N, CA, C and O of each residue as an XYZ file, in Angstrom:
628
protein
N      27.774      2.004      4.269
C      26.752      0.964      4.271
C      25.760      1.174      5.413
O      24.559      0.972      5.231
N      26.251      1.581      6.596
C      25.351      1.797      7.728
C      24.372      2.930      7.462
O      23.214      2.865      7.874
N      24.836      3.968      6.773
C      23.943      5.084      6.444
C      22.857      4.620      5.464
O      21.688      4.972      5.621
N      23.244      3.834      4.460
C      22.261      3.295      3.507
C      21.245      2.410      4.216
O      20.053      2.464      3.915
N      21.713      1.600      5.155
C      20.818      0.733      5.910
C      19.860      1.553      6.764
O      18.688      1.199      6.893
N      20.343      2.634      7.342
C      19.506      3.510      8.153
C      18.414      4.164      7.308
O      17.256      4.229      7.722
N      18.787      4.643      6.132
C      17.812      5.250      5.220
C      16.800      4.199      4.774
O      15.600      4.469      4.714
N      17.286      3.012      4.465
C      16.413      1.910      4.067
C      15.391      1.605      5.169
O      14.192      1.500      4.908
N      15.885      1.466      6.400
C      15.021      1.127      7.533
C      13.972      2.205      7.760
O      12.796      1.897      7.949
N      14.385      3.454      7.743
C      13.466      4.582      7.937
C      12.402      4.597      6.842
O      11.224      4.823      7.120
N      12.810      4.360      5.620
C      11.884      4.363      4.496
C      10.917      3.185      4.572
O       9.720      3.345      4.336
N      11.426      2.025      4.895
C      10.570      0.843      5.030
C       9.553      1.059      6.145
O       8.382      0.717      5.985
N       9.982      1.617      7.263
C       9.058      1.877      8.372
C       7.922      2.797      7.934
O       6.766      2.578      8.294
N       8.248      3.808      7.171
C       7.209      4.733      6.680
C       6.301      4.032      5.670
O       5.094      4.274      5.648
N       6.869      3.176      4.845
C       6.073      2.418      3.871
C       5.129      1.450      4.577
O       3.983      1.283      4.162
N       5.609      0.814      5.641
C       4.756     -0.082      6.424
C       3.596      0.716      7.018
O       2.448      0.272      6.983
N       3.896      1.878      7.556
C       2.858      2.730      8.131
C       1.813      3.096      7.080
O       0.616      3.103      7.368
N       2.260      3.397      5.876
C       1.319      3.716      4.801
C       0.403      2.535      4.509
O      -0.813      2.703      4.408
N       0.966      1.362      4.374
C       0.149      0.175      4.092
C      -0.882     -0.062      5.204
O      -2.038     -0.385      4.928
N      -0.460      0.098      6.444
C      -1.367     -0.125      7.573
C      -2.439      0.953      7.656
O      -3.587      0.659      7.989
N      -2.075      2.205      7.355
C      -3.062      3.285      7.345
C      -4.112      3.067      6.268
O      -5.299      3.303      6.496
N      -3.683      2.622      5.103
C      -4.621      2.336      4.013
C      -5.530      1.174      4.410
O      -6.735      1.214      4.162
N      -4.959      0.148      5.019
C      -5.763     -0.999      5.466
C      -6.827     -0.558      6.473
O      -7.971     -1.007      6.399
N      -6.463      0.314      7.409
C      -7.425      0.808      8.402
C      -8.559      1.582      7.731
O      -9.723      1.447      8.107
N      -8.208      2.387      6.742
C      -9.236      3.149      6.034
C     -10.189      2.212      5.309
O     -11.404      2.398      5.371
N      -9.657      1.215      4.627
C     -10.512      0.275      3.906
C     -11.380     -0.531      4.870
O     -12.514     -0.886      4.548
N     -10.844     -0.811      6.039
C     -11.649     -1.508      7.045
C     -12.800     -0.612      7.505
O     -13.914     -1.088      7.724
N     -12.528      0.669      7.649
C     -13.576      1.632      7.994
C     -14.659      1.638      6.915
O     -15.850      1.659      7.222
N     -14.237      1.618      5.651
C     -15.215      1.547      4.554
C     -16.059      0.281      4.673
O     -17.272      0.323      4.472
N     -15.437     -0.820      4.992
C     -16.165     -2.095      5.077
C     -17.195     -2.064      6.205
O     -18.261     -2.669      6.093
N     -16.880     -1.367      7.278
C     -17.811     -1.262      8.401
C     -19.014     -0.383      8.057
O     -20.131     -0.649      8.502
N     -18.784      0.655      7.272
C     -19.869      1.566      6.912
C     -20.775      1.019      5.812
O     -21.955      1.362      5.746
N     -20.226      0.179      4.959
C     -20.980     -0.294      3.798
C     -20.932     -1.814      3.721
O     -20.107     -2.380      3.002
N     -21.819     -2.474      4.463
C     -21.810     -3.942      4.504
C     -21.990     -4.587      3.134
O     -21.529     -5.706      2.908
N     -22.655     -3.891      2.225
C     -22.856     -4.457      0.891
C     -21.546     -4.584      0.116
O     -21.470     -5.328     -0.862
N     -20.524     -3.861      0.551
C     -19.216     -3.901     -0.104
C     -18.142     -4.530      0.788
O     -16.954     -4.496      0.468
N     -18.578     -5.099      1.903
C     -17.626     -5.595      2.914
C     -16.595     -6.563      2.333
O     -15.402     -6.418      2.599
N     -17.030     -7.539      1.553
C     -16.084     -8.529      1.006
C     -15.017     -7.862      0.138
O     -13.838     -8.208      0.210
N     -15.445     -6.908     -0.677
C     -14.508     -6.200     -1.548
C     -13.461     -5.464     -0.714
O     -12.261     -5.609     -0.942
N     -13.930     -4.667      0.260
C     -12.991     -3.880      1.061
C     -12.084     -4.769      1.903
O     -10.896     -4.483      2.053
N     -12.639     -5.842      2.451
C     -11.823     -6.702      3.307
C     -10.748     -7.441      2.507
O      -9.695     -7.768      3.054
N     -10.994     -7.707      1.235
C      -9.950     -8.293      0.381
C      -8.796     -7.302      0.242
O      -7.627     -7.680      0.322
N      -9.141     -6.023      0.033
C      -8.099     -5.002     -0.070
C      -7.389     -4.806      1.269
O      -6.178     -4.588      1.299
N      -8.133     -4.884      2.377
C      -7.511     -4.790      3.704
C      -6.459     -5.891      3.847
O      -5.336     -5.642      4.283
N      -6.841     -7.092      3.475
C      -5.926     -8.229      3.562
C      -4.680     -7.989      2.717
O      -3.567     -8.265      3.164
N      -4.854     -7.485      1.516
C      -3.712     -7.238      0.632
C      -2.811     -6.130      1.168
O      -1.587     -6.236      1.092
N      -3.405     -5.071      1.708
C      -2.590     -3.987      2.279
C      -1.803     -4.499      3.489
O      -0.626     -4.176      3.650
N      -2.453     -5.290      4.329
C      -1.746     -5.881      5.469
C      -0.644     -6.818      4.992
O       0.426     -6.883      5.598
N      -0.904     -7.544      3.907
C       0.112     -8.417      3.321
C       1.307     -7.590      2.837
O       2.456     -7.982      3.040
N       1.040     -6.461      2.205
C       2.128     -5.581      1.765
C       2.971     -5.158      2.964
O       4.200     -5.186      2.906
N       2.305     -4.764      4.051
C       3.032     -4.339      5.256
C       3.893     -5.483      5.789
O       5.054     -5.284      6.146
N       3.320     -6.663      5.838
C       4.075     -7.823      6.338
C       5.255     -8.163      5.434
O       6.324     -8.537      5.918
N       5.065     -8.034      4.135
C       6.175     -8.276      3.206
C       7.298     -7.274      3.441
O       8.475     -7.635      3.457
N       6.924     -6.019      3.621
C       7.931     -4.989      3.871
C       8.681     -5.261      5.173
O       9.899     -5.093      5.238
N       7.964     -5.674      6.194
C       8.601     -6.008      7.470
C       9.569     -7.177      7.290
O      10.679     -7.165      7.824
N       9.138     -8.179      6.538
C      10.012     -9.335      6.281
C      11.267     -8.932      5.533
O      12.368     -9.371      5.866
N      11.097     -8.098      4.524
C      12.252     -7.640      3.751
C      13.201     -6.860      4.658
O      14.418     -7.034      4.588
N      12.644     -6.007      5.501
C      13.478     -5.232      6.434
C      14.294     -6.164      7.334
O      15.481     -5.931      7.563
N      13.660     -7.207      7.835
C      14.360     -8.162      8.702
C      15.458     -8.903      7.946
O      16.551     -9.104      8.475
N      15.173     -9.304      6.723
C      16.173    -10.018      5.923
C      17.348     -9.103      5.601
O      18.507     -9.511      5.680
N      17.037     -7.864      5.238
C      18.093     -6.910      4.894
C      18.977     -6.618      6.102
O      20.188     -6.455      5.957
N      18.386     -6.551      7.284
C      19.189     -6.262      8.477
C      20.229     -7.355      8.733
O      21.255     -7.104      9.365
N      19.964     -8.553      8.247
C      20.912     -9.665      8.404
C      21.853     -9.746      7.203
O      23.066     -9.889      7.359
N      21.278     -9.653      6.002
C      22.073     -9.861      4.787
C      22.809     -8.606      4.318
O      23.820     -8.697      3.622
N      22.299     -7.442      4.702
C      22.816     -6.148      4.257
C      22.714     -5.962      2.738
O      23.388     -5.101      2.173
N      21.882     -6.759      2.087
C      21.601     -6.603      0.650
C      20.318     -5.780      0.533
O      19.243     -6.249      0.907
N      20.427     -4.563      0.019
C      19.284     -3.656     -0.031
C      18.656     -3.698     -1.425
O      19.257     -3.218     -2.386
N      17.437     -4.273     -1.545
C      16.742     -4.314     -2.840
C      16.061     -2.971     -3.115
O      14.906     -2.768     -2.741
N      16.764     -2.082     -3.753
C      16.287     -0.710     -3.910
C      15.022     -0.587     -4.747
O      14.293      0.394     -4.603
N      14.739     -1.548     -5.611
C      13.556     -1.417     -6.456
C      12.240     -1.514     -5.685
O      11.195     -1.115     -6.201
N      12.275     -2.034     -4.470
C      11.029     -2.104     -3.708
C      10.835     -0.884     -2.829
O       9.814     -0.765     -2.152
N      11.795      0.021     -2.830
C      11.660      1.230     -2.027
C      11.003      2.342     -2.823
O      11.332      2.560     -3.989
N      10.075      3.042     -2.193
C       9.607      4.264     -2.850
C      10.805      5.175     -3.055
O      11.761      5.146     -2.280
N      10.745      5.971     -4.086
C      11.916      6.738     -4.484
C      12.301      7.816     -3.489
O      13.425      8.317     -3.527
N      11.393      8.179     -2.604
C      11.667      9.315     -1.761
C      10.916      9.174     -0.442
O       9.698      8.996     -0.429
N      11.636      9.254      0.644
C      11.034      9.172      1.974
C       9.978     10.251      2.163
O       8.920     10.000      2.741
N      10.266     11.449      1.676
C       9.326     12.562      1.825
C       7.996     12.278      1.132
O       6.937     12.667      1.626
N       8.053     11.599     -0.014
C       6.806     11.240     -0.697
C       5.971     10.290      0.156
O       4.743     10.378      0.168
N       6.625      9.395      0.860
C       5.901      8.486      1.751
C       5.259      9.242      2.897
O       4.119      8.962      3.268
N       5.981     10.197      3.460
C       5.422     11.016      4.544
C       4.171     11.744      4.049
O       3.152     11.786      4.738
N       4.260     12.314      2.854
C       3.118     13.021      2.274
C       1.961     12.053      2.041
O       0.806     12.384      2.310
N       2.268     10.873      1.547
C       1.233      9.867      1.302
C       0.542      9.473      2.605
O      -0.676      9.300      2.633
N       1.304      9.334      3.670
C       0.707      9.007      4.962
C      -0.180     10.140      5.471
O      -1.265      9.899      5.999
N       0.285     11.366      5.310
C      -0.533     12.514      5.711
C      -1.825     12.567      4.904
O      -2.895     12.854      5.441
N      -1.712     12.287      3.611
C      -2.879     12.271      2.732
C      -3.864     11.188      3.181
O      -5.074     11.417      3.193
N      -3.357     10.025      3.547
C      -4.213      8.931      4.011
C      -4.978      9.340      5.261
O      -6.178      9.086      5.368
N      -4.297      9.965      6.198
C      -4.961     10.408      7.424
C      -5.990     11.491      7.129
O      -7.059     11.515      7.739
N      -5.677     12.376      6.209
C      -6.611     13.428      5.809
C      -7.864     12.829      5.148
O      -8.985     13.254      5.428
N      -7.662     11.856      4.283
C      -8.782     11.187      3.619
C      -9.655     10.476      4.655
O     -10.882     10.494      4.559
N      -9.020      9.859      5.632
C      -9.772      9.171      6.688
C     -10.635     10.162      7.461
O     -11.809      9.894      7.716
N     -10.066     11.295      7.834
C     -10.824     12.325      8.555
C     -11.985     12.853      7.705
O     -13.090     13.060      8.207
N     -11.723     13.065      6.430
C     -12.753     13.550      5.507
C     -13.912     12.554      5.443
O     -15.078     12.947      5.476
N     -13.591     11.292      5.353
C     -14.623     10.262      5.258
C     -15.445     10.180      6.545
O     -16.669     10.057      6.493
N     -14.782     10.246      7.690
C     -15.482     10.149      8.976
C     -16.500     11.275      9.124
O     -17.581     11.069      9.675
N     -16.158     12.463      8.634
C     -17.072     13.609      8.718
C     -18.304     13.406      7.859
O     -19.409     13.776      8.257
N     -18.126     12.823      6.689
C     -19.237     12.626      5.758
C     -19.112     11.283      5.063
O     -18.685     11.217      3.910
N     -19.486     10.200      5.763
C     -19.399      8.883      5.109
C     -20.407      8.786      3.961
O     -21.596      9.063      4.119
N     -19.897      8.391      2.829
C     -20.714      8.274      1.637
C     -20.116      7.154      0.800
O     -18.904      7.101      0.592
N     -20.965      6.270      0.327
C     -20.469      5.093     -0.390
C     -19.663      5.473     -1.627
O     -18.558      4.966     -1.822
N     -20.196      6.350     -2.455
C     -19.477      6.722     -3.669
C     -18.172      7.442     -3.327
O     -17.140      7.199     -3.953
N     -18.221      8.327     -2.332
C     -16.993      9.047     -1.980
C     -15.937      8.091     -1.428
O     -14.743      8.334     -1.606
N     -16.347      7.011     -0.764
C     -15.385      6.020     -0.273
C     -14.579      5.461     -1.446
O     -13.356      5.341     -1.371
N     -15.274      5.125     -2.515
C     -14.581      4.568     -3.681
C     -13.700      5.615     -4.355
O     -12.574      5.316     -4.753
N     -14.202      6.829     -4.484
C     -13.413      7.883     -5.124
C     -12.184      8.228     -4.281
O     -11.099      8.454     -4.816
N     -12.362      8.265     -2.966
C     -11.222      8.515     -2.082
C     -10.190      7.393     -2.183
O      -8.985      7.644     -2.177
N     -10.672      6.162     -2.277
C      -9.754      5.020     -2.395
C      -8.957      5.093     -3.694
O      -7.754      4.830     -3.705
N      -9.621      5.448     -4.776
C      -8.906      5.586     -6.055
C      -7.855      6.678     -5.938
O      -6.719      6.505     -6.381
N      -8.236      7.810     -5.339
C      -7.280      8.908     -5.153
C      -6.097      8.448     -4.303
O      -4.945      8.747     -4.614
N      -6.387      7.736     -3.255
C      -5.343      7.260     -2.357
C      -4.406      6.278     -3.041
O      -3.192      6.335     -2.843
N      -4.956      5.390     -3.835
C      -4.134      4.389     -4.523
C      -3.190      5.025     -5.536
O      -2.221      4.403     -5.970
N      -3.476      6.245     -5.901
C      -2.628      6.918     -6.879
C      -1.492      7.714     -6.237
O      -0.665      8.287     -6.947
N      -1.441      7.757     -4.903
C      -0.349      8.484     -4.253
C       0.956      7.727     -4.466
O       0.958      6.532     -4.761
N       2.027      8.420     -4.316
C       3.355      7.911     -4.690
C       3.711      6.567     -4.081
O       4.190      5.686     -4.796
N       3.501      6.385     -2.824
C       3.922      5.150     -2.169
C       3.245      3.927     -2.732
O       3.906      2.928     -3.015
N       1.951      3.986     -2.898
C       1.222      2.844     -3.428
C       1.614      2.564     -4.872
O       1.850      1.414     -5.243
N       1.682      3.612     -5.685
C       2.039      3.414     -7.089
C       3.421      2.802     -7.211
O       3.634      1.886     -8.005
N       4.358      3.308     -6.427
C       5.705      2.775     -6.534
C       5.745      1.307     -6.118
O       6.399      0.485     -6.760
N       5.046      0.995     -5.049
C       5.019     -0.393     -4.578
C       4.495     -1.302     -5.683
O       5.082     -2.348     -5.959
N       3.394     -0.907     -6.316
C       2.806     -1.744     -7.344
C       3.685     -1.785     -8.595
O       3.811     -2.830     -9.233
N       4.284     -0.659     -8.940
C       5.173     -0.644    -10.105
C       6.402     -1.503     -9.873
O       6.891     -2.149    -10.799
N       6.903     -1.518     -8.651
C       8.091     -2.322     -8.341
C       7.823     -3.795     -8.563
O       8.742     -4.561     -8.852
N       6.583     -4.191     -8.432
C       6.245     -5.599     -8.610
C       6.356     -6.024    -10.079
O       6.409     -7.216    -10.382
N       6.390     -5.046    -10.985
C       6.468     -5.352    -12.411
C       7.879     -5.234    -12.976
O       8.128     -5.640    -14.112
N       8.804     -4.681    -12.193
C      10.171     -4.510    -12.669
C      10.943     -5.817    -12.574
O      10.627     -6.690    -11.765
N      11.958     -5.931    -13.416
C      12.835     -7.095    -13.335
C      13.639     -6.998    -12.039
O      14.301     -5.988    -11.798
N      13.587     -8.034    -11.209
C      14.279     -7.963     -9.921
C      15.802     -7.948    -10.090
O      16.358     -8.614    -10.964
N      16.453     -7.171     -9.229
C      17.912     -7.069     -9.303
C      18.601     -8.041     -8.355
O      19.826     -8.162     -8.363
N      17.816     -8.730     -7.542
C      18.407     -9.654     -6.583
C      17.434    -10.799     -6.317
O      16.259    -10.740     -6.681
N      17.948    -11.825     -5.682
C      17.103    -12.959     -5.311
C      16.036    -12.530     -4.314
O      14.899    -12.997     -4.385
N      16.388    -11.653     -3.395
C      15.441    -11.159     -2.411
C      14.287    -10.426     -3.102
O      13.122    -10.637     -2.762
N      14.605     -9.585     -4.051
C      13.566     -8.860     -4.782
C      12.694     -9.828     -5.582
O      11.485     -9.619     -5.687
N      13.280    -10.870     -6.141
C      12.509    -11.859     -6.905
C      11.512    -12.575     -6.000
O      10.349    -12.750     -6.365
N      11.965    -12.986     -4.833
C      11.084    -13.667     -3.883
C       9.961    -12.728     -3.471
O       8.802    -13.134     -3.391
N      10.299    -11.500     -3.216
C       9.329    -10.478     -2.831
C       8.244    -10.336     -3.895
O       7.056    -10.278     -3.577
N       8.659    -10.281     -5.159
C       7.706    -10.182     -6.254
C       6.825    -11.423     -6.340
O       5.619    -11.313     -6.562
N       7.405    -12.578     -6.171
C       6.637    -13.820     -6.219
C       5.551    -13.845     -5.157
O       4.418    -14.243     -5.425
N       5.902    -13.419     -3.953
C       4.938    -13.416     -2.866
C       3.768    -12.474     -3.137
O       2.669    -12.659     -2.614
N       4.019    -11.481     -3.947
C       3.008    -10.463     -4.179
C       2.362    -10.565     -5.565
O       1.617     -9.661     -5.943
N       2.610    -11.595     -6.312
C       2.181    -11.660     -7.707
C       0.667    -11.658     -7.898
O       0.180    -11.272     -8.961
N      -0.087    -12.086     -6.878
C      -1.538    -12.147     -7.057
C      -2.214    -10.791     -6.897
O      -3.394    -10.644     -7.213
N      -1.473     -9.802     -6.408
C      -2.076     -8.476     -6.262
C      -1.970     -7.718     -7.581
O      -0.886     -7.567     -8.145
N      -3.104     -7.251     -8.052
C      -3.070     -6.396     -9.241
C      -3.378     -4.974     -8.804
O      -3.713     -4.733     -7.644
N      -3.271     -4.074     -9.694
C      -3.432     -2.666     -9.385
C      -4.763     -2.392     -8.687
O      -5.833     -2.647     -9.239
N      -4.676     -1.875     -7.478
C      -5.866     -1.636     -6.675
C      -6.788     -0.579     -7.274
O      -8.006     -0.753     -7.269
N      -6.237      0.496     -7.783
C      -7.105      1.546     -8.314
C      -7.957      1.030     -9.467
O      -9.124      1.404     -9.589
N      -7.391      0.181    -10.309
C      -8.171     -0.405    -11.406
C      -9.282     -1.300    -10.874
O     -10.397     -1.285    -11.395
N      -8.985     -2.078     -9.841
C      -9.995     -2.971     -9.259
C     -11.109     -2.175     -8.589
O     -12.281     -2.540     -8.685
N     -10.746     -1.091     -7.914
C     -11.753     -0.259     -7.253
C     -12.676      0.342     -8.305
O     -13.898      0.317     -8.155
N     -12.091      0.881     -9.362
C     -12.898      1.479    -10.438
C     -13.781      0.416    -11.098
O     -14.955      0.669    -11.367
N     -13.234     -0.746    -11.355
C     -14.012     -1.828    -11.971
C     -15.184     -2.224    -11.072
O     -16.296     -2.426    -11.561
N     -14.949     -2.337     -9.774
C     -16.016     -2.694     -8.837
C     -17.105     -1.620     -8.851
O     -18.295     -1.936     -8.869
N     -16.693     -0.353     -8.843
C     -17.664      0.745     -8.897
C     -18.522      0.640    -10.147
O     -19.738      0.821    -10.088
N     -17.899      0.352    -11.264
C     -18.602      0.252    -12.540
C     -19.589     -0.911    -12.511
O     -20.742     -0.765    -12.916
N     -19.132     -2.064    -12.031
C     -19.996     -3.250    -11.976
C     -21.200     -3.030    -11.069
O     -22.298     -3.501    -11.362
N     -20.991     -2.312     -9.965
C     -22.062     -2.092     -8.980
C     -22.853     -0.814     -9.259
O     -23.787     -0.477     -8.531
N     -22.467     -0.112    -10.318
C     -23.121      1.134    -10.715
C     -23.125      2.164     -9.559
O     -24.155      2.751     -9.226
N     -21.959      2.350     -8.980
C     -21.813      3.276     -7.865
C     -21.435      4.642     -8.411
O     -21.259      5.587     -7.641
């Protein structure tokens, strides 16, 4: 059980880092493109909310020792890669800030394993009360990549 808890904690920490890295990138987009600030800041808020939810789940699990596996990305290594990809995308954007590329980079980022798994987990039938509560707290978030694409289409970006 202690080994499972250790793996859970390590994975959650990496997932939190991913959510925070994505939030920072979206905040950078909002600073560069004031015309899209409200859109990006909504996503920043949601990414920060995801991080806070993960932190809360980690704290609850450390007490209850009930590990809701459906909210974990399937592989720690995929999360590490997703975080590296996020940092790479951020560096790419800083070198050449461009409104359209910001949206395309965001769509690409939202499709990385960690984000997809997090969003897919919200649609699965929960295996525990903790997972059910987690899903309830996150029910207002819909797929980010679809929203980004829809916003681009509406704004003719």
